[in-house]
N, C-alpha and C positions, 0 to 999 in steps of 0.2 A: 499481638502487639502491632504488626504492620496495619491492621485495620484502623486501630487507634490513631496512628500517625497519618493515615490518609484522610480520616474523618477531621483531624486538626488542621490539616493542610487545605482541605477543602473549605473548612469554616473560615479560615484565615483569608483565603483567596476570595470567597464570597464578601467577607466584611471588607477587604481592601477595594473591590469593585464597588461597594456601596459608598465608601467614603470618596472615592474619586468621582463617582456620579454626583453625590451630594455637594461636593466642593465646587464641582463645574458648573452645577445649576445656580448655586449660590453667587458664584462669580459673575455668570452671565446675567443674572436679575439684581445686580448690585444697586441699581437706581430706583427699583419699584419695591413696594411693600407687599406683604403677604395679603392684607385686606384689599388692595388694589387688584392683585392678581385674582383673587377668589370673586371679584366682581366683573372681570373682563367678559365672560360669557353672556352676562346680562347687558353689557354695553353693546356687544355685538348684536344681539337679538333685538334691542330696542332700537338700533340704527336702521334695521331693515324696513323698507318702505311696505305699507300694507297692500296687499294686492286686492285689486277690484275685480269683481265679476262682471264678465261681459254679458248683458242681459239682451243682446240683439238675437232676433229670430232669423234663421234661415228661410229663405224663400222656397217652400215646397209646392210642387204641382199636384 
């Protein structure tokens, strides 16, 4: 019987942690939509400047 109580307690504790984290994340991202958040990595990748290769040869003797 104590194992059942411990299992229920841990399950409720984990569910509570999930609810708190979910509401905190929802509160923090109140102004942005899910679609916009999903595209953020693409925007960061597109904003990077393309790198150019340096084709200069070093002088060797």
